[in-house]
N, C-alpha and C positions, 0 to 999 in steps of 0.2 A: 895024262887025260883029264884027271880032276883039277890039276893046277890050271890047265887052259881054260876050263869052264869058269873057275873061279875069277880068272882075269878078265874074261869077256864078261861076267856079271858086273865086277867093278867099274869096266869102262862104260856099260850101259848106264849105271847109275850116275857116273860123272856127266854122261851125255844129259840125262834128264834133268840134272841140277843146272846145267848151261842154259839148257832150254828155259827151264822156270825163272832163271835170274833174267834172261833176255825178255821173258814175257812181262816180267814186273816192270822192268826198265821202260818198255814200251807202253804199258799202262798209265806209268806216272807220266810220261811224257805227253800222252792224250789227255789225261787230267789237266795237265798244266796249259796245253794247247786250248783245250775246251774252256778253261777259265779266262784265258786270255781272251779268247774269241768272244765269250760271254760278256766280259767287260768292255771289249771294244764295240760290240754290238748294242750297246744300251743306247736308245736314242735320248736326246736332250732337248730342253727348252729354254731359249735365253730370255730372261726377264727384261721388260722393257716397259716404261710407262706407256699406258693406252687408254683409249676411250671404253669405257663398259657401260654397256645398257642391258636392262632387263625389260623385255617386252612378252605381253601375253596375248593370245587372240580371244575373241569373243563373237557372238553372233547374236542376232535379235532382230527387231523390227523398228521401222520409224513411227513415231506418234507425234502429234502436233502439241506444241507446249501449252497453247491456249485452246480451248474448244467448248462449244455451247451444247450443254448436254439435251438430248430429245427425250423427255420423260412423259409418261402418260398423265393426263390432267389431274390436279389434286382436288379441285372442287366437285368432284362427282363421288357419290358414297358406295358404288358398287362396282364390280369388276367390269372392264371393257373388252369387248371382243374385236380383233383386228378383222376389218373387212377388205383393206388394201394397204399396201406398205410398198414404197420404192425400192428398187435393187440396191443392194449393198455395193457401195462405191460409185452410186450414181451423181452424176454432176447435177446440182440444183441451184435455181437462182433465187433471190430474195422472194419471199412470200408464196414459193411454190409448195404444194401440199407434198407432205413426205409420209404421213401416216393418216389414215382415214378408218373410223372405227364404226361398227354396225349398229344403226340407230334402233333396230326393231325392239328392244327391251325397254329403251325411253319412250318410244312411242306408245307401246303398250301402258307404261305406267302413267303416261299423260291421260290416255283415255280412261284408265282406271281412277285416276284422282279426279278428273272432271265429273265422272260418274258417282263416286263417293261424295263429291261436293255436292251435287244435285240431291243426292239421297238425304244427306245431313241436312239441306236447307228445307226440303220437305218435310223432314222429321220435327225441325224447329218450328215451321208454320203450324204443323198440326199440334205440336205440344203448346205453342203459345195460343193456338185457338182454345184448345181443351182448357188449359189453365184459365183463359179469359172466361170462357163459358161457366165454369165451376166456381169462379171468383164470385160472379154475378149472382148465380143461384144461392150461393152461401150467404152473400151480402143480403138478398131478398129474404133469405129465412131469418138471418138475424133481425131485420128491420120488421118482419112480421112477430117475431118473438118479443121484441120491444113494444110494439103496439098491443099485444096481448098482454103484457106485463103492465102496461100504463092503464089499460082498461080494467085490469084485475085490481088495480089499486085505487082507480076512481070509483069503481061500483064495488066496494068492500062491504060484505054483509057481515058486520060485526055487531049489530044491534040486536041484543037478545030479546027485546021485547017486540020487535017488529019481524025479524026472521027466525026461522027454527034453527035448531042446532045442526042438522044436517046442511042447510044452505051455508051456515057460517063455516062449516069444516069444508065443504066442497069450494067455498071462495078461496079459503086459505091454500087449498091444493091448487087450485088454478093459477093463484099468484105465484107460488113456488115453481109450478111447472113452467109457466112463462119465463120466469128467472132463469130456470136450468136449460130451457130450449135456447135462450138467448146466449148463454154462455157456451153451450155446445157449439152452436153456429160459429161463433168467434173463435173458438178453438180448433173446429175443423178449417176454417178460413185461414188459419196461421199455419196449420199443418200441411194444407194444399199449396200454400204460398212456398213454403220451404222445399215441398216435392217438386214444386214447377221449376224453381231456381237450381235444385240438384240436377233435375232433367235438362236444363238448359246448360249447366256447366259441363255435363257429359258430352251433349251435342257439340258443344264448343271445342272440346278436345278432339272429336272425331273429325270436326272441321278443320282444326289446325294440323291432323294428320293427313287429310286431304290436300290441304294447301302445301305441306312439305313435300308429300308425293309429286305434286305438280311443279314445285319449285325445282326439285332435284331432277324431275324428268326433263324441264326446260334447260337447266345448267348442263345436263348431259347432251342434249340436243345442240346446244351452242358450243360444246367442246368436242365435237365429233372429228375435227380436222386439226392436224398439227402441221405448222408451216415454217418454212425455213426462215431464220432471222436474217440471213445474209448470203450472198453466194459463197459456193463451196461444194464439198463433197460429204455425201451421208455414209457415214460409218455405223453400220448396225452392231450392237452389243452381242456378244455370244455368251450363252450360259455355261454352267460347268460341264455340259456335255458338248460344248462347241456349236450349238444350234443358235442360229439368228432367228429373231421373231419372224413369225410367217402368218398368213391369212387362217384365221381360225382360232390363234392362240387368244388366251383370254390374260389380260394383264391387270394389275391392280393400281389403284391411283398413286402417282408419284414413282411408279417402276420404270428405271432407266430402259430406253430402247435403242439408244445409239448416241450418237454426237456429231455434230457438224464443226470440223475442225478449222483452225485458222491457218491456211497453208503457208503464210509468210514466216512462220516461226517453226521450226521441227526440232525434235530431239530423238535421240536413240536410245531405246530400252534393251540393254544387252544381258546375257547371261555368261557368267564366268565360271569355269570350273572350280569347285571347292580346293581342289590341289594346287590350283594357279592363283589363287586369290590372295595369297600372302603379301602384305605390303599395298594391298589396295587403298587408296585414299582420295579425298575430295580435292580437287584442283589439279590432279594429273593430266597429262595431255593424251589425246587419242586421235587416231586418223580411222575415218569410216569411210567404207565403200560401199557401193550398191550391188547386190549380187546380179542385178540385171546388167549392170555396166560397171565392170570392175575398175575401168579407166578413170571414173570419176571419183575422186577422193575430196572428203571433206574434214577439215580439222575440228576439233573441239576441246572441251574439258570434262572431266568427271564432276558432277554437281551432287551425285547422291550414291550411296553404297548401302545396299541392305544390311541389317544387324546380323541376321541369321540366313544360314543356306537352307534352301527348300528344293524339293525335286520340281524340275521342269515340265516332265510329263506324268500324267496319272500312271501309276503302276510301275513308274521305272525309278529305282532307287537312287539314281545318280543325282548327287546334289550339286547346286548351283548357287551363286550370289548375284542377286539383281544390281545392276550396275545403270545408271542414267547418265548420259553424255548430252549435254547442250552443245549444239553446234554453233560455230562462228557465223555461219551464213547458211542460207536456205535457197535453193533453187526450185521454186514451185513447178517449173516444167517437167522435171525428171523426179522430183521427190514427192512421194505419195504416202499418206498414211498407211500404215499396214506392209508397206514394201520391206522385204527382208535385206539385212545389210550384216557385212562383216567389219570388225574393227581390230585394230592394234591398239593396245594400251601400253603406254610408256609408263611402267612402274618405278624404273630408276634409270638414271643417267649421270655417270660419273665421269670425270675428266682426270688424266694423270694418274691413274692408278695402276697397282700391279695386278693383273688379271692373268691367271695361269690355267692351262687345261686342267680340268678334273683328274686326268689320268697322273698327273703329277703330284697329288696330293694323296697321302696315306693316313691311315689311323692305326695306331699301335698302342696297346694299353691305355686307351681312352684318351690320347692326345693326338691332335693334328700336326703331321710334319712333312717334310719335304727332304729329298737326298740332294745336296748341292755337291757339285763336282770341284774337287781339290786335287789338281793334278791329275794322277790315275787311279784316284779314289772318289767315291762319294761319302760324304758325311751326312748323318742325321741331323735335321735342323727342325726345331718346334716353331710352329707360325700360329699366327691369329687370323682367323678368317672373318669376313663380314658377308656381303651379299653372294648369291650364287645364281647360276642357271644350271640346266641340264648338262652344259658342256664347260662352262668357266667358273672360276672361282676368284673372289676379290681377296687379296692378301694384305692386311693392315699392318702386319708386323712381323718381323723376321726375315725379310728379304731386301736385297739391294738391286739397283741397276747393274744390269750385266751378269748377274748371277746365272750358272747353268744348272738346271733341275733335270734329275733323271725322268723319264716318262714312264719307267717300270720299276718295280723293287729291285735294286741291286743286290740284295742280301739273299734273293732266293737261290742264286747259284752258289754262293758261299755256303748256305746252309746244306746245300745238296753235297758240296765238297767235302764238309766236315763229317757229312753221315758216311 
């Protein structure tokens, strides 16, 4: 009984060992099959010389290359109030009125200036008359004093044997008094002449002020209208809030109100995302299309690139580089200033280069490398890159024509196997 139990126990153990060995063999076969399938399932890319182009998209609006600014008159000394303004984008003919200003303030200043001038003229007449009367009176007093002095000298009572002492003293006093009266009259006449000249100078200043007010008012009345210098479209200028000049707005002399562009020569002012702006340069080609008619495309070249990126919209932190594209030709019928456009900028265009998918490029330990197929294995190969796009990379060194590259890392399966 005991021996049979022992035999059955040993048989059971042998069976378990056989099953374990069979399981290990099946596991090893499965690993080998998986590794083989993994190696065979790695997609590859065949390297061939090809054309590589890097293009970025941008959007913006059309603007005239040349435009005549419409500004408030410079020859007025005060703010102007808009009484009427043509519509933004209105077609205008030569000499058409585009802006008209309110004349009320100038008319008021003109009337006030004339009133001030009449008042000054009356004051000048009054001052001149009073000065003339005073001068006449003072000259009369001076002549009278001169006559008295001559009489006192002619009839001098200085003979002690004939005249009493009292008469002699009285005669000396009369002579001295006559001389003092003459001197006083002459001094007062000089003072009155100086005062009259000062009053006339002050009135002259007031007269000039009145004349200046009249001249400024007349200049303002003669500058109440702004006219178009030639046929075109009126494009009103927007302020920092995006508002255009409106009736009732006050503007200062020389303030820009808009422009009348030359429709025969247009350019596109575009905005490129900061992340896409690498490599932007003057002279690169561009294709511009109108949002209103995408089928129409116009070629051009980049003529200006901003040095610094800036936000395009107030309160939005996204940065853009401003780019100006001068178009090769302009169609005035369909192209208008302010029209929204989209553009494709050709940043780079290379022929006969090795351009591979970005999935075939790997980075390990700070080095760029690819996995080139050799027989049934893939060898790591360091490479040097140049330009790139979101989907392609240009390889300048390390590859040859016909090389097959792994499209995913072939070492991933080997690392799992080793673990």
